[in-house]
N, C-alpha and C positions, 0 to 999 in steps of 0.2 A: 883109473881116474881117482884122484885123492878126494877125501871127504870135503876138504875146503873148496876145491874146484867145483864139485858137484853142488855144494851149498850155494856158491855164488851163481852158478848156472840156474838153479831153481829160483832164486830170488829174482834174477834178471827176467826169467820167463814169466813169473807171477806179476812182476811190475808191468811188463809189456801187456799182458792180458788185462790187468786192471785198468790200464789207460783206455783200452777198447770198450770196456764196460761203461765208463763215464761218458763217452762221446757217442751220440746216436747219429743216425744218418738223415735226420730231418733237415730240410733246407730252412734256413733262417733268413729273415728280411730285416734290413735296417729300420728301426722304429725309435722315434724320439718325439718330444713335445715339450709342453710348458705346464708347470703347476703354479697356481696362485692360491693364496689363502686370503679370502675376503678381498680379492682384487690386487693383492700385493705379492711380489715374488719373495721367496725365502730360500737361501741355500741350505743344503743338507737334508732336504726332505727325501726319504726313501720312497720310491715308486715300485710297486710289485705287481706284476701281471701273472695271474693264476689262470691256467687254461680252463675253459668251460665246455660243456657238451662234448663234442667229438674232436676238439682241438688236441693235437698230439703234443708231446714234449712236456717239459717241466716249467714252462713260463720263463719270465725274465725279471731283472731287477736293475734299477738305475738310481742315481742320486742327483738331485737338482744342484746346479751351479749358482753363481751369483745372480744370473738373469732368470732363474727359475726353470732353466732347461735341463732335461734329462735325456740320456741315451741308454736304451735297454741293452743289457748283456744277457745272453743265454746262460743256462746253468753250467755249460762247459767253457765259458769264457768268450765265445764268439759274439760279435755284435749283432743284435737283433733277436727276434723270436719267430717261431713258425707262424704262418698265416692261420687265422682263426679267431674265435671269440674268447675274450678274457674278462674276468672280474678284476678290477683295479683297486688296490689297497695302498694306503699312505701311512707313513710313520715319521715322526720328527722327535728324535730323542735329544735331551739335554741332561746335564748333571743336575742334581737337586738344587744347586745354587743358581741354575740358569746358564752356566757356562757350557762350552762345547764338550762333547764326548772326546776324550783323548784319541788321537789318531791311532789306528790299528788295534783298537779295543772294541769288544762287543758290548753293546749297551747293557745287556743283562749282567755281564761280568763286573761292571763298575757302578751298578746301582742307578743307571740313567732312567729317566722317566719320559714316556711318550707324551708330548705336549698337545697332540691332536685328539679330538674326541674319539672315543672307542669305535664309533660307527664307521670311521674311515679306515680302520685297520682290521675290521672283522669281516670275514668272508660272507657271513650271513646277513650283515646289515649295511655293507658298503653300497652307496647309491650309484657307484660308478662301474661301468662296463664299456668295452669298446671292441671293435673288430679290426684286426690287422689284415690288410689285403695282401695278396701275392704281390711282391715288389716292395712292400713296406710302406711306411708313412712317416711324414715329418710334420704333420699339422695337428697333432693331438693337443688339446687344451683341457685342463681340468681346473676348475675354480672351487675350492673347498669353502663352503659358507656355513 
């Protein structure tokens, strides 16, 4: 077997093994809801679910749309999160001049600023937590005041 073929075979095997590492076997359940800030909806708010206590997995993330609704995605791209208890964090980044963060850019890479109070994005101080039941939930509501 030539060195080139062996190299391609090794890379292919490593890639296949790497994809198994990213995906776990936890069942995820559709989870969505609404975020309001002082009673009003705002598009572009990041909603992050961090597992608490014995909840398995890596949590999930979603972004609010024009109506303030979000749908959580699990860390491997599946819709939903495992059933369990979560601390919920929120961030809303804009550019220093107040404009939107350019699409496909990470806020930290372009100098964006979180416009929400720190307590909403800090695990230790966020006042929000929730439980996702087996089967998921569509009625979560968070009002950041």
